C-alpha positions in Angstrom: -11.9 -5.6 2.2 -13.2 -8.4 0.1 -15.3 -7.3 -2.8 -18.8 -8.5 -2.4 -18.4 -9.3 1.3 -19.6 -6.8 3.8 -18.0 -8.5 6.8 -15.3 -6.4 8.4 -12.1 -8.0 9.8 -9.7 -6.0 12.0 -6.1 -6.4 10.9 -3.0 -5.0 12.8 -0.2 -3.4 10.9 3.4 -4.4 11.9 6.0 -2.1 10.3 9.6 -1.1 10.5 8.5 2.6 10.0 9.5 4.9 12.9 9.7 8.6 13.0 9.9 9.7 9.4 11.3 6.6 7.6 11.5 2.9 7.4 14.4 1.2 9.4 15.6 -1.8 7.4 18.3 -2.4 10.1 15.5 -3.7 12.4 14.8 -6.6 10.0 18.5 -7.3 9.5 19.1 -7.5 13.2 16.1 -9.9 13.8 17.1 -11.9 10.8 20.5 -12.9 12.3 19.3 -13.2 16.0 16.9 -16.2 16.4 16.5 -15.6 20.1 15.5 -12.0 19.6 13.3 -12.8 16.6 11.4 -15.5 18.5 10.8 -13.1 21.4 9.6 -10.3 18.9 7.4 -12.7 16.9 5.8 -14.1 20.1 5.1 -10.6 21.4 3.5 -9.5 18.1 1.3 -12.6 17.9 0.3 -12.4 21.5 -0.7 -8.8 21.2 -2.7 -9.5 18.1 -4.5 -12.5 19.7 -5.2 -10.6 22.9 -6.9 -7.8 21.0 -8.8 -10.2 18.7 -7.2 -9.1 15.4 -8.1 -11.4 12.5 -4.7 -11.0 11.0 -1.5 -9.0 10.5 -0.2 -6.8 7.7 3.6 -6.8 7.6 5.2 -3.7 6.0 8.9 -3.8 5.9 10.1 -1.5 3.2 13.4 0.0 2.1 15.2 -3.3 2.1 17.9 -4.3 -0.4 18.5 -7.5 -2.4 21.0 -8.8 0.2 18.2 -8.6 2.8 15.9 -11.2 1.1 16.9 -14.0 3.4 16.4 -11.9 6.5 13.0 -10.7 5.2 11.7 -14.2 4.6 13.2 -15.5 7.9 11.4 -12.7 9.9 8.2 -13.1 8.1 8.1 -16.8 8.6 8.7 -16.5 12.3 6.0 -13.9 12.8 3.5 -15.9 10.6 4.2 -19.1 12.4 3.7 -17.4 15.8 0.5 -15.7 14.6 -1.0 -18.9 13.2 -0.2 -20.8 16.4 -2.3 -18.2 18.3 -5.1 -18.4 15.8 -4.4 -15.1 14.1 -5.5 -16.5 10.8 -4.2 -14.3 8.0 -0.7 -12.8 7.5 -0.4 -10.4 4.6 2.9 -9.0 3.4 2.9 -5.4 1.9 5.2 -5.3 -1.1 6.2 -2.6 -3.7 4.2 -2.8 -6.8 7.0 -3.6 -9.2 10.1 -4.5 -7.1 10.3 -8.3 -7.8 14.0 -8.4 -7.0 13.9 -7.5 -3.2 10.2 -8.5 -2.8 9.5 -11.5 -5.0 5.9 -12.7 -4.4 6.4 -16.4 -4.8 8.8 -17.0 -1.8 6.8 -14.6 0.3 3.5 -16.6 -0.1 5.5 -19.7 0.9 5.9 -18.2 4.4 2.8 -16.0 4.7 -0.8 -16.2 3.4 -1.1 -13.3 1.0 0.9 -10.5 -0.6 -0.3 -7.0 -1.0 1.2 -5.1 -3.9 1.0 -1.4 -3.1 -0.3 -0.1 -6.4 0.5 3.5 -5.8 3.4 5.9 -5.7 4.1 5.5 -9.4 5.2 9.1 -8.8 6.3 9.7 -5.3 7.2 12.5 -2.9 10.7 13.0 -4.2 10.0 12.3 -7.9 8.8 14.7 -10.5 5.1 15.5 -10.3 2.8 12.9 -11.9 0.0 10.4 -11.5 0.1 8.3 -8.3 -1.7 5.2 -9.9 -2.2 5.5 -13.6 -4.6 2.7 -14.6 -2.3 1.3 -17.3 0.6 1.2 -14.8 -1.6 -0.5 -12.2 -2.9 -3.0 -14.7 0.7 -3.9 -15.7 2.0 -4.1 -12.1 -0.9 -6.2 -10.9 -0.6 -8.6 -14.0 3.0 -9.1 -13.0 2.2 -10.1 -9.5 -0.6 -12.4 -10.6 1.8 -14.1 -12.9 4.0 -14.8 -9.9 1.4 -16.3 -7.5 -2.1 -16.1 -8.9 -4.9 -13.8 -8.2 -6.2 -15.7 -5.2 -3.0 -14.9 -3.2 -3.1 -11.1 -3.8 -4.7 -8.1 -2.0 -4.6 -5.1 -4.3 -3.7 -2.0 -2.3 -5.1 1.2 -4.0 -4.6 4.9 -3.1 -7.0 7.5 -1.6 -4.5 10.3 -1.4 -2.6 12.8 -3.5 0.6 14.8 -3.5 1.3 18.5 -3.7 4.7 19.1 -5.3 6.4 22.5 -4.8 7.6 24.1 -8.0 9.7 26.6 -6.0 11.9 24.3 -4.0 13.3 20.8 -4.1 11.5 19.8 -0.9 9.6 16.5 -0.9 6.0 16.7 -1.9 3.3 16.9 0.8 0.7 14.3 1.2 -2.7 15.8 0.5 -6.2 14.5 1.1 -8.9 15.0 -1.5 -10.3 17.8 0.7 -6.9 19.4 0.9 -6.5 19.3 -2.8 -9.9 20.9 -3.5 -9.2 23.6 -0.9 -5.8 24.5 -2.3 -7.2 24.7 -5.8 -10.2 26.9 -4.6 -7.9 29.2 -2.7 -5.6 29.6 -5.7 -8.5 30.2 -8.1 -7.5 27.1 -10.2 -9.4 24.0 -11.4 -8.7 20.4 -10.7 -9.2 18.8 -14.1 -8.9 15.2 -15.2 -5.7 14.3 -17.1 -6.9 12.3 -20.1 -3.9 10.0 -20.2 -3.9 8.9 -16.5 -7.6 9.6 -15.5 -6.2 11.5 -12.5 -7.3 14.8 -11.2 -4.6 17.4 -11.5 -4.2 21.1 -10.7 -1.4 23.6 -10.8 -0.7 27.1 -9.6 2.0 28.3 -12.1 5.4 28.8 -10.5 4.1 27.6 -7.1 2.7 24.0 -6.9 1.3 21.1 -8.7 -1.2 18.6 -7.3 -2.2 15.1 -8.4 -5.0 13.4 -6.4 -7.2 10.3 -6.4 -10.9 10.8 -6.6 -13.9 8.4 -6.8 -13.8 8.1 -10.6 -10.2 7.0 -10.7 -10.7 4.7 -7.8 -13.7 3.1 -9.4 -11.7 2.5 -12.5 -9.0 0.8 -10.5 -11.3 -1.3 -8.5 -13.1 -2.4 -11.7 -9.9 -3.5 -13.4 -8.6 -5.2 -10.2 -11.8 -7.3 -10.2 -11.6 -7.9 -13.9 -8.0 -9.3 -13.3 -9.6 -11.9 -10.9 -8.4 -10.2 -7.6 -11.3 -9.9 -5.2 -9.5 -8.4 -2.2 -8.5 -4.7 -2.0 -7.0 -2.5 0.6 -7.3 1.4 0.6 -4.4 3.7 1.8 -5.5 5.4 3.8 -8.9 6.0 5.3 -9.5 9.6 6.1 -7.9 11.0 3.0 -10.6 9.9 0.5 -13.0 11.6 -1.8 -16.3 10.8 0.2 -18.0 9.7 -3.0 -15.7 6.6 -3.2 -18.0 4.7 -0.7 -21.0 4.8 -3.1 -18.8 4.0 -6.0 -17.4 0.9 -4.3 -20.8 -0.2 -3.1 -22.0 -0.2 -6.7 
């Protein structure tokens, strides 16, 4: 969404995610086969145009430094096909701080905008911690602005949380705001705001630890995004949120 603009545009996500992970081999294969790439790019653009999407969000994660040429080649082919069919805006989702594999400047040379995913500061297989600490988001966003300027950026912010098991080494579970409140209530514990990260946190000793986004944290992140000069935000993902965020964003 664009801050201060209520008009809604429908964007289609194009991703290399399938099953339970990203498949970087798909980008590598397309990057070295121009015939197959042209066919795939045409199919993507044709589908988006037929369904009247305003644009595309390309999400090709888990690539390595050696894949940069393939990544740029694939994105350019898709963007060119989309633009030719009047699918106006092509956005590339990029990790918040990985400027080696996903440098913003060459990406905006082949697409319209980049979307740093300003979340997963702590992730499903890391130690428990904040998903989007404001200081970390501010620093990551400033780095991307320094690369390409605020006008070429969509700031992607979180709506979700994680629940880490303290009993096993299993990956943390995604939790919605409602899930987090329910788990805390059932365990008889409180979700309290961590003063350093402004993030709601709760723990059942010896069992689990939860960190989750709420409207206060998101309002903080939206405000600092706007203060940095970025007027486009994305939210990942709708349905997981604290319901109060909509009033907060409207203000």
